[in-house]
Each structure stands twice: as C-alpha cells, then as structure tokens.
C-alpha positions as CSV (number, residue, x, y, z in Angstrom):
1,M,0.0,0.0,-0.1
2,K,1.6,3.6,-1.0
3,Y,0.6,6.2,0.5
4,Q,0.7,9.8,-1.3
5,N,0.0,13.0,-0.3
6,K,-2.1,15.8,-2.4
7,N,1.0,16.2,-4.9
8,G,1.6,12.7,-5.4
9,L,4.7,12.2,-3.2
10,D,5.4,8.7,-1.6
11,L,5.5,9.3,1.9
12,F,8.0,6.6,2.6
13,Q,10.4,8.1,-0.2
14,S,10.5,11.1,1.3
15,L,11.1,9.6,5.2
16,E,13.6,7.6,3.7
17,Y,15.4,10.9,2.4
18,L,14.7,12.7,5.6
19,Q,16.8,9.7,7.0
20,K,19.4,10.0,4.8
21,T,19.9,13.9,5.1
22,I,19.7,14.0,9.0
23,K,22.5,11.0,8.8
24,H,24.7,13.1,7.3
25,S,24.3,16.2,8.5
26,A,24.9,14.8,12.0
27,S,28.8,15.8,12.0
28,A,28.3,19.8,10.7
29,S,26.1,19.9,13.1
30,S,28.0,18.5,16.0
31,A,31.0,20.7,15.0
32,S,28.8,23.5,15.0
33,Y,27.4,22.7,18.5
34,G,31.1,22.1,19.8
35,L,32.3,25.6,18.5
36,I,29.0,27.0,20.2
37,T,29.5,25.2,23.0
38,S,32.9,26.2,23.4
39,I,32.9,30.0,23.2
40,L,29.8,30.2,25.5
41,L,31.7,27.9,28.2
42,F,35.2,29.8,28.1
43,T,33.1,33.1,28.0
44,Y,31.2,32.3,31.0
45,I,34.4,30.5,32.9
46,G,36.0,34.7,32.3
47,W,33.1,36.0,33.8
48,Y,33.1,34.0,36.8
49,I,37.1,34.9,37.4
50,D,36.4,38.5,36.6
51,S,33.1,38.8,39.0
52,R,35.6,36.9,41.7
53,Y,38.6,38.7,41.5
54,D,37.2,41.9,40.5
55,S,39.3,41.9,37.0
56,S,36.6,43.0,34.9
57,P,36.6,42.2,31.3
58,I,40.5,40.9,30.7
59,A,39.5,36.9,32.0
60,V,36.3,37.3,29.8
61,V,38.3,38.6,26.5
62,F,40.7,35.8,27.6
63,G,37.8,33.7,27.8
64,V,36.2,34.1,24.4
65,L,39.5,34.1,22.3
66,V,40.2,30.4,24.3
67,G,36.7,29.4,23.2
68,I,37.1,30.2,19.5
69,I,40.5,28.9,19.1
70,L,39.8,25.8,20.7
71,G,36.1,25.3,19.1
72,F,37.7,26.3,15.7
73,Y,40.3,23.5,16.3
74,H,37.8,21.0,17.0
75,L,36.1,22.0,13.9
76,F,39.2,21.7,11.7
77,K,39.7,18.2,13.4
78,I,36.2,17.5,12.0
79,I,36.6,18.6,8.6
80,Q,40.0,16.8,8.8
81,S,38.9,13.4,9.5
82,K,36.1,13.4,6.4
C-alpha cells in the first residue's frame, strides 16, 4: 500500500530521504554545537573569574579568545577526519 500526499509524493520515500539527510548532517551539526559550546563555556569561565577577582573584562576577553581557538581547532579536526 502506497501512501501519497496530494502532490503524488510517496511518504515513505520522503521519510527515507529525510533520514539520509539527517545522517549526513550529523557531523556538521556536531561541529557547530562544539564551536558554540566552547565559546560560551570559556566566556562563562572568564566572567566567573572576573566577578570573583574583580578584574573586569580581562578574563572574559581571554575566555572568548580561548573558546574561539579551541572551538575552531575542534571544527578543523572534524573537517580533516572527513
């Protein structure tokens, strides 16, 4: 039994295509989440150090830079493995 929508497209073929697309995009989404997470994590660590030692923007700026460097390093590692 074939399930087709009003345009005549097969539902199961559409779901298989969606599954393939999601499978192929998993590494790209993992890399982007890793980049964003490292930037946010090191920014938060810098903010915490600034608030604890009253050193204003120094630790936050350093945290952002370290987060960007480590995030892009992780991104390039994933790109090189493909």
